[in-house]
N, C-alpha and C positions, 0 to 999 in steps of 0.2 A: 748580169755580167755573172754572179756566183751561179746561176741555172746553168750557164752555159758551160763552167768550169766543171760543175757537178756532173754533166752529161758527158763531159769528157773521160771521168773517171768512170762511170757508170758502163761504158762502152769497152772500157778496159777491165773492168771487174774480173777475178779478184785480185788482180796482179797490184804490187805495191810500186807506185809512179815515182820519180823523182821530179823535182820542180822543173827543172830544164825539159824533160820530157811532156809534161803538162804544158809549158808553155806554148812548144811547138804544135801540139794537136788542138790547144785552144786557139792560137792564131789562124790555124788552117779551116777552123769551123766558122769563119766569118763573124768575128765576135763583135759586141756592140762597141768595145773599146779595146784598145793595144794596152797591154801592161808590162813593164819591165819584170825582170825575175823577183826583183826585192819586193815589189807590189803584190805580185802576184804569192809568193812564200808568205806575206802577211794576210792575205786573204785566205790561204789554205791553214794557215795555223788558227785564224777566227773560224773558220768552218770545222774545223777538227776540235774545238773545246768542247768541255762536257755540257756547255749549256745550249749549242747548235747541235753537235753529234750527226752532222751529215756525213763527215769524212773522218777515219781513223787516220792515226798518225804513228810511224813506225821510225824510230831514230828521230834526227832532226829535219832530214828533208826528204823522206818516203813518206807518201799518202796512199789511202786506198779508198774506195767507194764502200758506205755504209747503207746511206738511205738517200732516195730522191729529194731535190728541193721542192717544197711546197709553197 
């Protein structure tokens, strides 16, 4: 699930994307599980933490690709 989310961001790099935009593209990518906006935002915050560093975060709801999920 997290790898799919990062793939969505990678495809749109280097743009900063809103959670709503990411959710729409994630759902269109035939994901393993659908997420509501709050669940997706929580995962995006997790992926943008300094410990994981897969996603960058700008403001409170804008995210961008940093590196692929391994």
